[in-house]
N, CA and C atoms as an extended XYZ file, in Angstrom:
468
Properties=species:S:1:pos:R:3:atomname:S:1:resname:S:1:resid:I:1 pbc="F F F"
N         2.287        2.970      -32.827 N   MET     1
C         2.573        1.678      -32.266 CA  MET     1
C         2.251        0.610      -33.298 C   MET     1
N         3.087       -0.391      -33.329 N   SER     2
C         2.869       -1.451      -34.304 CA  SER     2
C         1.868       -2.473      -33.784 C   SER     2
N         1.203       -3.128      -34.706 N   THR     3
C         0.271       -4.201      -34.365 CA  THR     3
C         1.019       -5.362      -33.715 C   THR     3
N         2.271       -5.546      -34.129 N   VAL     4
C         3.091       -6.617      -33.562 CA  VAL     4
C         3.267       -6.402      -32.057 C   VAL     4
N         3.529       -5.173      -31.639 N   THR     5
C         3.722       -4.871      -30.227 CA  THR     5
C         2.455       -5.154      -29.436 C   THR     5
N         1.320       -4.737      -29.952 N   LYS     6
C         0.057       -4.963      -29.258 CA  LYS     6
C        -0.249       -6.458      -29.184 C   LYS     6
N        -0.003       -7.189      -30.260 N   THR     7
C        -0.233       -8.630      -30.275 CA  THR     7
C         0.724       -9.328      -29.318 C   THR     7
N         1.951       -8.857      -29.246 N   LEU     8
C         2.946       -9.432      -28.357 CA  LEU     8
C         2.473       -9.361      -26.907 C   LEU     8
N         1.822       -8.284      -26.530 N   TYR     9
C         1.291       -8.143      -25.168 CA  TYR     9
C         0.330       -9.290      -24.865 C   TYR     9
N        -0.468       -9.654      -25.824 N   GLU    10
C        -1.483      -10.696      -25.632 CA  GLU    10
C        -0.911      -12.108      -25.699 C   GLU    10
N         0.240      -12.279      -26.345 N   THR    11
C         0.769      -13.631      -26.548 CA  THR    11
C         1.995      -13.959      -25.705 C   THR    11
N         2.792      -12.945      -25.331 N   ASP    12
C         4.006      -13.193      -24.551 CA  ASP    12
C         4.338      -11.937      -23.758 C   ASP    12
N         3.779      -11.862      -22.567 N   PHE    13
C         3.910      -10.665      -21.748 CA  PHE    13
C         5.373      -10.319      -21.471 C   PHE    13
N         6.183      -11.308      -21.129 N   VAL    14
C         7.580      -11.040      -20.802 CA  VAL    14
C         8.312      -10.440      -22.005 C   VAL    14
N         8.077      -10.999      -23.172 N   GLU    15
C         8.710      -10.451      -24.382 CA  GLU    15
C         8.204       -9.039      -24.643 C   GLU    15
N         6.900       -8.814      -24.433 N   TRP    16
C         6.332       -7.474      -24.595 CA  TRP    16
C         7.031       -6.485      -23.653 C   TRP    16
N         7.215       -6.884      -22.385 N   ALA    17
C         7.851       -5.997      -21.407 CA  ALA    17
C         9.292       -5.695      -21.811 C   ALA    17
N        10.022       -6.724      -22.231 N   ASP    18
C        11.404       -6.509      -22.674 CA  ASP    18
C        11.450       -5.586      -23.888 C   ASP    18
N        10.560       -5.830      -24.834 N   HIS    19
C        10.507       -5.019      -26.053 CA  HIS    19
C        10.139       -3.572      -25.731 C   HIS    19
N         9.171       -3.390      -24.845 N   THR    20
C         8.744       -2.044      -24.451 CA  THR    20
C         9.887       -1.306      -23.761 C   THR    20
N        10.590       -1.980      -22.874 N   ALA    21
C        11.722       -1.357      -22.193 CA  ALA    21
C        12.782       -0.920      -23.204 C   ALA    21
N        13.037       -1.749      -24.187 N   GLU    22
C        14.034       -1.413      -25.205 CA  GLU    22
C        13.585       -0.207      -26.030 C   GLU    22
N        12.302       -0.174      -26.399 N   LEU    23
C        11.779        0.978      -27.143 CA  LEU    23
C        11.933        2.265      -26.327 C   LEU    23
N        11.657        2.187      -25.046 N   LEU    24
C        11.790        3.357      -24.182 CA  LEU    24
C        13.253        3.791      -24.083 C   LEU    24
N        14.155        2.826      -23.926 N   ARG    25
C        15.596        3.139      -23.866 CA  ARG    25
C        16.060        3.856      -25.128 C   ARG    25
N        15.531        3.425      -26.258 N   GLN    26
C        15.936        3.992      -27.546 CA  GLN    26
C        15.200        5.293      -27.871 C   GLN    26
N        14.258        5.668      -27.015 N   GLY    27
C        13.512        6.896      -27.257 CA  GLY    27
C        12.477        6.766      -28.357 C   GLY    27
N        12.082        5.552      -28.685 N   LYS    28
C        11.086        5.317      -29.740 CA  LYS    28
C         9.687        5.307      -29.122 C   LYS    28
N         9.310        6.446      -28.569 N   PHE    29
C         8.057        6.552      -27.827 CA  PHE    29
C         6.827        6.340      -28.689 C   PHE    29
N         6.903        6.683      -29.936 N   GLY    30
C         5.777        6.486      -30.846 CA  GLY    30
C         5.472        5.027      -31.109 C   GLY    30
N         6.420        4.153      -30.861 N   GLU    31
C         6.219        2.720      -31.079 CA  GLU    31
C         5.779        1.980      -29.817 C   GLU    31
N         5.740        2.693      -28.699 N   VAL    32
C         5.382        2.072      -27.427 CA  VAL    32
C         3.872        1.847      -27.353 C   VAL    32
N         3.490        0.699      -26.852 N   ASP    33
C         2.097        0.325      -26.625 CA  ASP    33
C         1.635        1.030      -25.342 C   ASP    33
N         1.279        2.313      -25.478 N   LEU    34
C         0.956        3.144      -24.312 CA  LEU    34
C        -0.249        2.630      -23.528 C   LEU    34
N        -1.249        2.167      -24.221 N   GLU    35
C        -2.458        1.687      -23.546 CA  GLU    35
C        -2.112        0.598      -22.527 C   GLU    35
N        -1.355       -0.405      -22.949 N   HIS    36
C        -1.001       -1.490      -22.047 CA  HIS    36
C         0.073       -1.071      -21.043 C   HIS    36
N         0.961       -0.183      -21.454 N   LEU    37
C         1.995        0.300      -20.535 CA  LEU    37
C         1.350        1.036      -19.357 C   LEU    37
N         0.379        1.875      -19.638 N   VAL    38
C        -0.330        2.590      -18.575 CA  VAL    38
C        -1.023        1.591      -17.648 C   VAL    38
N        -1.685        0.596      -18.211 N   GLU    39
C        -2.348       -0.422      -17.394 CA  GLU    39
C        -1.354       -1.132      -16.477 C   GLU    39
N        -0.204       -1.460      -17.012 N   GLU    40
C         0.802       -2.175      -16.227 CA  GLU    40
C         1.374       -1.307      -15.114 C   GLU    40
N         1.620       -0.044      -15.400 N   VAL    41
C         2.143        0.859      -14.368 CA  VAL    41
C         1.106        1.023      -13.257 C   VAL    41
N        -0.156        1.207      -13.632 N   GLU    42
C        -1.218        1.294      -12.628 CA  GLU    42
C        -1.306        0.000      -11.819 C   GLU    42
N        -1.141       -1.101      -12.497 N   GLY    43
C        -1.189       -2.398      -11.825 CA  GLY    43
C        -0.076       -2.575      -10.807 C   GLY    43
N         1.097       -2.031      -11.107 N   LEU    44
C         2.206       -2.125      -10.161 CA  LEU    44
C         1.851       -1.459       -8.840 C   LEU    44
N         1.303       -0.279       -8.897 N   ALA    45
C         0.926        0.438       -7.680 CA  ALA    45
C        -0.175       -0.307       -6.945 C   ALA    45
N        -1.145       -0.813       -7.683 N   GLY    46
C        -2.237       -1.564       -7.064 CA  GLY    46
C        -1.729       -2.823       -6.389 C   GLY    46
N        -0.772       -3.459       -7.001 N   SER    47
C        -0.193       -4.677       -6.437 CA  SER    47
C         0.491       -4.389       -5.104 C   SER    47
N         1.248       -3.318       -5.041 N   ASP    48
C         1.913       -2.951       -3.794 CA  ASP    48
C         0.903       -2.564       -2.721 C   ASP    48
N        -0.145       -1.840       -3.104 N   ARG    49
C        -1.185       -1.473       -2.124 CA  ARG    49
C        -1.850       -2.728       -1.567 C   ARG    49
N        -2.178       -3.670       -2.437 N   ARG    50
C        -2.802       -4.921       -1.974 CA  ARG    50
C        -1.855       -5.709       -1.081 C   ARG    50
N        -0.598       -5.778       -1.446 N   ALA    51
C         0.370       -6.547       -0.664 CA  ALA    51
C         0.548       -5.960        0.738 C   ALA    51
N         0.656       -4.656        0.844 N   VAL    52
C         0.872       -4.037        2.149 CA  VAL    52
C        -0.393       -4.144        3.003 C   VAL    52
N        -1.553       -4.036        2.388 N   LYS    53
C        -2.808       -4.231        3.132 CA  LYS    53
C        -2.931       -5.667        3.624 C   LYS    53
N        -2.503       -6.600        2.814 N   SER    54
C        -2.541       -8.004        3.205 CA  SER    54
C        -1.660       -8.251        4.430 C   SER    54
N        -0.495       -7.627        4.452 N   GLN    55
C         0.388       -7.767        5.614 CA  GLN    55
C        -0.241       -7.127        6.853 C   GLN    55
N        -0.872       -5.979        6.679 N   LEU    56
C        -1.542       -5.318        7.793 CA  LEU    56
C        -2.678       -6.190        8.327 C   LEU    56
N        -3.441       -6.782        7.438 N   LEU    57
C        -4.520       -7.678        7.844 CA  LEU    57
C        -3.964       -8.844        8.652 C   LEU    57
N        -2.856       -9.412        8.202 N   ARG    58
C        -2.239      -10.541        8.906 CA  ARG    58
C        -1.825      -10.139       10.320 C   ARG    58
N        -1.182       -8.986       10.448 N   VAL    59
C        -0.755       -8.507       11.770 CA  VAL    59
C        -1.964       -8.332       12.682 C   VAL    59
N        -2.978       -7.649       12.189 N   LEU    60
C        -4.171       -7.397       12.994 CA  LEU    60
C        -4.881       -8.692       13.380 C   LEU    60
N        -5.012       -9.609       12.440 N   MET    61
C        -5.690      -10.873       12.742 CA  MET    61
C        -4.978      -11.633       13.851 C   MET    61
N        -3.662      -11.673       13.801 N   HIS    62
C        -2.940      -12.411       14.834 CA  HIS    62
C        -3.017      -11.715       16.187 C   HIS    62
N        -3.009      -10.401       16.202 N   LEU    63
C        -3.196       -9.687       17.463 CA  LEU    63
C        -4.572       -9.982       18.058 C   LEU    63
N        -5.584      -10.002       17.212 N   ILE    64
C        -6.939      -10.278       17.683 CA  ILE    64
C        -7.064      -11.736       18.124 C   ILE    64
N        -6.483      -12.647       17.370 N   LYS    65
C        -6.542      -14.060       17.758 CA  LYS    65
C        -5.827      -14.277       19.096 C   LYS    65
N        -4.723      -13.558       19.336 N   GLU    66
C        -4.060      -13.661       20.634 CA  GLU    66
C        -4.976      -13.178       21.753 C   GLU    66
N        -5.785      -12.179       21.453 N   ARG    67
C        -6.722      -11.642       22.449 CA  ARG    67
C        -7.845      -12.632       22.746 C   ARG    67
N        -8.378      -13.272       21.711 N   ILE    68
C        -9.546      -14.138       21.923 CA  ILE    68
C        -9.173      -15.591       22.228 C   ILE    68
N        -7.947      -15.979       21.906 N   GLN    69
C        -7.488      -17.334       22.214 CA  GLN    69
C        -6.072      -17.297       22.785 C   GLN    69
N        -5.904      -16.666       23.941 N   PRO    70
C        -4.548      -16.530       24.500 CA  PRO    70
C        -3.875      -17.878       24.747 C   PRO    70
N        -4.668      -18.889       25.011 N   GLU    71
C        -4.102      -20.212       25.258 CA  GLU    71
C        -3.468      -20.820       24.002 C   GLU    71
N        -3.824      -20.320       22.835 N   ARG    72
C        -3.277      -20.827       21.574 CA  ARG    72
C        -2.155      -19.943       21.035 C   ARG    72
N        -1.961      -18.804       21.664 N   ALA    73
C        -0.915      -17.887       21.203 CA  ALA    73
C         0.444      -18.546       21.402 C   ALA    73
N         1.245      -18.461       20.383 N   GLY    74
C         2.560      -19.079       20.477 CA  GLY    74
C         3.548      -18.394       19.571 C   GLY    74
N         4.656      -19.054       19.379 N   SER    75
C         5.735      -18.444       18.598 CA  SER    75
C         5.339      -18.244       17.136 C   SER    75
N         4.477      -19.096       16.588 N   SER    76
C         4.113      -18.918       15.171 CA  SER    76
C         3.279      -17.660       14.972 C   SER    76
N         2.376      -17.357       15.896 N   TRP    77
C         1.591      -16.127       15.771 CA  TRP    77
C         2.498      -14.917       15.970 C   TRP    77
N         3.374      -14.995       16.954 N   ARG    78
C         4.310      -13.891       17.211 CA  ARG    78
C         5.200      -13.669       15.989 C   ARG    78
N         5.710      -14.756       15.432 N   THR    79
C         6.560      -14.662       14.242 CA  THR    79
C         5.796      -14.040       13.088 C   THR    79
N         4.536      -14.399       12.933 N   SER    80
C         3.715      -13.835       11.858 CA  SER    80
C         3.540      -12.330       12.037 C   SER    80
N         3.329      -11.903       13.263 N   ILE    81
C         3.183      -10.475       13.548 CA  ILE    81
C         4.494       -9.743       13.249 C   ILE    81
N         5.595      -10.290       13.740 N   VAL    82
C         6.905       -9.671       13.528 CA  VAL    82
C         7.221       -9.599       12.036 C   VAL    82
N         7.010      -10.701       11.317 N   ASN    83
C         7.297      -10.718        9.880 CA  ASN    83
C         6.395       -9.763        9.109 C   ASN    83
N         5.127       -9.717        9.470 N   GLY    84
C         4.196       -8.804        8.807 CA  GLY    84
C         4.606       -7.357        8.994 C   GLY    84
N         4.999       -7.008       10.205 N   ARG    85
C         5.466       -5.640       10.481 CA  ARG    85
C         6.718       -5.324        9.679 C   ARG    85
N         7.643       -6.273        9.598 N   GLN    86
C         8.869       -6.055        8.822 CA  GLN    86
C         8.550       -5.847        7.348 C   GLN    86
N         7.641       -6.660        6.815 N   GLU    87
C         7.264       -6.526        5.405 CA  GLU    87
C         6.639       -5.161        5.132 C   GLU    87
N         5.760       -4.734        6.023 N   ILE    88
C         5.130       -3.420        5.852 CA  ILE    88
C         6.189       -2.328        5.862 C   ILE    88
N         7.118       -2.394        6.814 N   ARG    89
C         8.180       -1.376        6.887 CA  ARG    89
C         9.032       -1.367        5.621 C   ARG    89
N         9.315       -2.547        5.070 N   LEU    90
C        10.077       -2.615        3.821 CA  LEU    90
C         9.331       -1.926        2.681 C   LEU    90
N         8.026       -2.195        2.586 N   PHE    91
C         7.218       -1.537        1.556 CA  PHE    91
C         7.219       -0.028        1.753 C   PHE    91
N         7.075        0.418        3.000 N   LEU    92
C         7.026        1.855        3.273 CA  LEU    92
C         8.371        2.526        3.019 C   LEU    92
N         9.459        1.813        3.279 N   ASP    93
C        10.777        2.369        2.968 CA  ASP    93
C        10.920        2.591        1.466 C   ASP    93
N        10.408        1.642        0.687 N   ALA    94
C        10.517        1.737       -0.775 CA  ALA    94
C         9.517        2.724       -1.363 C   ALA    94
N         8.344        2.820       -0.751 N   SER    95
C         7.271        3.683       -1.264 CA  SER    95
C         6.550        4.352       -0.096 C   SER    95
N         7.084        5.450        0.423 N   PRO    96
C         6.479        6.110        1.584 CA  PRO    96
C         5.012        6.493        1.396 C   PRO    96
N         4.581        6.717        0.158 N   SER    97
C         3.176        7.100       -0.072 CA  SER    97
C         2.212        5.985        0.311 C   SER    97
N         2.697        4.762        0.445 N   LEU    98
C         1.824        3.662        0.873 CA  LEU    98
C         1.293        3.887        2.284 C   LEU    98
N         2.017        4.661        3.083 N   ARG    99
C         1.559        4.954        4.452 CA  ARG    99
C         0.180        5.615        4.421 C   ARG    99
N         0.010        6.539        3.503 N   ARG   100
C        -1.278        7.233        3.369 CA  ARG   100
C        -2.389        6.240        3.037 C   ARG   100
N        -2.099        5.273        2.176 N   HIS   101
C        -3.102        4.272        1.815 CA  HIS   101
C        -3.427        3.363        2.998 C   HIS   101
N        -2.401        2.986        3.753 N   LEU   102
C        -2.640        2.142        4.924 CA  LEU   102
C        -3.429        2.886        5.999 C   LEU   102
N        -3.060        4.128        6.244 N   GLU   103
C        -3.784        4.907        7.253 CA  GLU   103
C        -5.250        5.057        6.871 C   GLU   103
N        -5.512        5.265        5.584 N   GLY   104
C        -6.893        5.386        5.117 CA  GLY   104
C        -7.672        4.082        5.171 C   GLY   104
N        -6.966        2.978        5.145 N   ALA   105
C        -7.612        1.665        5.131 CA  ALA   105
C        -7.615        0.988        6.499 C   ALA   105
N        -6.984        1.597        7.497 N   LEU   106
C        -6.787        0.934        8.785 CA  LEU   106
C        -8.090        0.456        9.430 C   LEU   106
N        -9.093        1.311        9.490 N   GLN   107
C       -10.350        0.898       10.138 CA  GLN   107
C       -11.009       -0.269        9.396 C   GLN   107
N       -11.026       -0.202        8.067 N   GLN   108
C       -11.627       -1.291        7.287 CA  GLN   108
C       -10.825       -2.583        7.454 C   GLN   108
N        -9.507       -2.477        7.450 N   MET   109
C        -8.671       -3.663        7.619 CA  MET   109
C        -8.884       -4.259        9.008 C   MET   109
N        -9.055       -3.406       10.006 N   TYR   110
C        -9.313       -3.887       11.369 CA  TYR   110
C       -10.638       -4.646       11.419 C   TYR   110
N       -11.686       -4.067       10.823 N   ARG   111
C       -12.986       -4.762       10.804 CA  ARG   111
C       -12.867       -6.103       10.092 C   ARG   111
N       -12.127       -6.133        8.976 N   ASN   112
C       -11.913       -7.390        8.256 CA  ASN   112
C       -11.142       -8.385        9.124 C   ASN   112
N       -10.173       -7.883        9.868 N   ALA   113
C        -9.371       -8.754       10.730 CA  ALA   113
C       -10.199       -9.328       11.866 C   ALA   113
N       -11.070       -8.511       12.452 N   VAL   114
C       -11.938       -9.009       13.523 CA  VAL   114
C       -12.829      -10.126       12.981 C   VAL   114
N       -13.475       -9.862       11.860 N   THR   115
C       -14.335      -10.877       11.245 CA  THR   115
C       -13.530      -12.133       10.915 C   THR   115
N       -12.380      -11.947       10.305 N   GLY   116
C       -11.544      -13.080        9.926 CA  GLY   116
C       -11.059      -13.876       11.122 C   GLY   116
N       -10.664      -13.196       12.181 N   ALA   117
C       -10.169      -13.888       13.378 CA  ALA   117
C       -11.268      -14.722       14.016 C   ALA   117
N       -12.470      -14.160       14.108 N   PHE   118
C       -13.569      -14.932       14.687 CA  PHE   118
C       -13.979      -16.090       13.779 C   PHE   118
N       -13.997      -15.865       12.490 N   ASP   119
C       -14.313      -16.955       11.550 CA  ASP   119
C       -13.276      -18.064       11.640 C   ASP   119
N       -12.010      -17.677       11.632 N   GLU   120
C       -10.921      -18.659       11.641 CA  GLU   120
C       -10.895      -19.483       12.919 C   GLU   120
N       -11.231      -18.876       14.026 N   THR   121
C       -11.191      -19.585       15.308 CA  THR   121
C       -12.502      -20.299       15.624 C   THR   121
N       -13.528      -20.047       14.823 N   GLY   122
C       -14.825      -20.675       15.075 CA  GLY   122
C       -15.559      -20.067       16.257 C   GLY   122
N       -15.214      -18.852       16.608 N   LEU   123
C       -15.805      -18.215       17.787 CA  LEU   123
C       -16.779      -17.089       17.449 C   LEU   123
N       -17.236      -17.034       16.215 N   THR   124
C       -18.123      -15.949       15.796 CA  THR   124
C       -19.363      -15.850       16.674 C   THR   124
N       -19.949      -16.976       17.042 N   ALA   125
C       -21.172      -16.974       17.847 CA  ALA   125
C       -20.932      -16.373       19.234 C   ALA   125
N       -19.697      -16.417       19.713 N   LYS   126
C       -19.368      -15.905       21.043 CA  LYS   126
C       -18.640      -14.562       20.985 C   LYS   126
N       -18.635      -13.904       19.849 N   ALA   127
C       -17.845      -12.692       19.634 CA  ALA   127
C       -18.080      -11.634       20.696 C   ALA   127
N       -19.328      -11.425       21.101 N   LYS   128
C       -19.637      -10.363       22.072 CA  LYS   128
C       -18.994      -10.630       23.436 C   LYS   128
N       -18.748      -11.887       23.752 N   GLU   129
C       -18.148      -12.234       25.042 CA  GLU   129
C       -16.702      -11.751       25.163 C   GLU   129
N       -16.053      -11.495       24.050 N   PHE   130
C       -14.627      -11.149       24.072 CA  PHE   130
C       -14.365       -9.648       24.157 C   PHE   130
N       -15.392       -8.839       23.987 N   HIS   131
C       -15.281       -7.385       24.113 CA  HIS   131
C       -14.142       -6.809       23.272 C   HIS   131
N       -14.049       -7.274       22.044 N   VAL   132
C       -13.059       -6.730       21.114 CA  VAL   132
C       -13.591       -5.375       20.642 C   VAL   132
N       -12.780       -4.334       20.703 N   PRO   133
C       -13.250       -3.005       20.291 CA  PRO   133
C       -13.803       -3.013       18.860 C   PRO   133
N       -14.859       -2.241       18.640 N   GLU   134
C       -15.453       -2.150       17.308 CA  GLU   134
C       -14.585       -1.338       16.353 C   GLU   134
N       -13.885       -0.353       16.895 N   THR   135
C       -12.985        0.440       16.060 CA  THR   135
C       -11.548        0.108       16.442 C   THR   135
N       -10.680        0.288       15.517 N   CYS   136
C        -9.283       -0.070       15.706 CA  CYS   136
C        -8.650        0.785       16.807 C   CYS   136
N        -8.116        0.148       17.843 N   PRO   137
C        -7.507        0.901       18.933 CA  PRO   137
C        -6.066        1.334       18.632 C   PRO   137
N        -5.563        0.960       17.480 N   TYR   138
C        -4.174        1.228       17.127 CA  TYR   138
C        -4.064        2.355       16.113 C   TYR   138
N        -2.940        3.030       16.162 N   THR   139
C        -2.541        3.882       15.050 CA  THR   139
C        -1.604        3.034       14.193 C   THR   139
N        -1.402        3.440       12.976 N   LEU   140
C        -0.473        2.714       12.115 CA  LEU   140
C         0.934        2.755       12.718 C   LEU   140
N         1.316        3.902       13.248 N   ALA   141
C         2.645        4.025       13.863 CA  ALA   141
C         2.804        3.033       15.009 C   ALA   141
N         1.792        2.908       15.841 N   ALA   142
C         1.864        1.962       16.961 CA  ALA   142
C         1.993        0.529       16.449 C   ALA   142
N         1.215        0.185       15.436 N   LEU   143
C         1.277       -1.171       14.889 CA  LEU   143
C         2.655       -1.517       14.343 C   LEU   143
N         3.330       -0.517       13.809 N   LEU   144
C         4.621       -0.770       13.176 CA  LEU   144
C         5.807       -0.611       14.116 C   LEU   144
N         5.642        0.173       15.174 N   GLU   145
C         6.804        0.510       15.990 CA  GLU   145
C         6.710        0.084       17.446 C   GLU   145
N         5.516        0.018       18.000 N   ASP   146
C         5.390       -0.261       19.426 CA  ASP   146
C         5.775       -1.700       19.748 C   ASP   146
N         6.167       -1.889       20.976 N   ASP   147
C         6.463       -3.211       21.512 CA  ASP   147
C         5.207       -4.084       21.402 C   ASP   147
N         5.382       -5.355       21.096 N   LEU   148
C         4.227       -6.244       20.929 CA  LEU   148
C         3.379       -6.327       22.193 C   LEU   148
N         4.007       -6.316       23.356 N   ASP   149
C         3.239       -6.359       24.597 CA  ASP   149
C         2.368       -5.114       24.745 C   ASP   149
N         2.879       -3.971       24.335 N   ALA   150
C         2.095       -2.729       24.387 CA  ALA   150
C         0.903       -2.824       23.436 C   ALA   150
N         1.103       -3.432       22.276 N   LEU   151
C        -0.010       -3.608       21.340 CA  LEU   151
C        -1.078       -4.506       21.934 C   LEU   151
N        -0.659       -5.564       22.584 N   ARG   152
C        -1.631       -6.478       23.201 CA  ARG   152
C        -2.428       -5.753       24.286 C   ARG   152
N        -1.756       -4.890       25.033 N   ASP   153
C        -2.440       -4.132       26.093 CA  ASP   153
C        -3.479       -3.186       25.525 C   ASP   153
N        -3.222       -2.627       24.337 N   MET   154
C        -4.167       -1.709       23.723 CA  MET   154
C        -5.460       -2.413       23.340 C   MET   154
N        -5.390       -3.692       23.048 N   LEU   155
C        -6.563       -4.447       22.610 CA  LEU   155
C        -7.337       -5.007       23.784 C   LEU   155
N        -6.712       -5.106       24.938 N   ALA   156
C        -7.347       -5.721       26.118 CA  ALA   156
C        -8.430       -4.847       26.698 C   ALA   156
């Protein structure tokens, strides 16, 4: 690998990516900046995992907020849940292995969503009054496929 390629990564990422792609197309593997290429490929997967978890957190938070503040539930929360579910399904269609990561993270994401929902609504001090389950009452399949009313019933 040339020093120019490594320096290019540090000074102009887009040019580095274009140059690396061209080297790969030409079969010039010995000139490829493998160290940074590996980092970038790993980063792509990490980015998708973070994005899909973020959507799951959003869905869960809005479901919990609907449970603890039903009087504030409206079309914007419903839209957020619907959009979050659609985004997750799009990610899973493109990368089915993300399902395994979401299933493994579901309980932690639920705990984060409960904490976030109570923090966001200012109801943390009254959390015990709402009897929100400590463990996630949903499966990933239910969160992505079940009717929203059925999901609300699972949390009640």
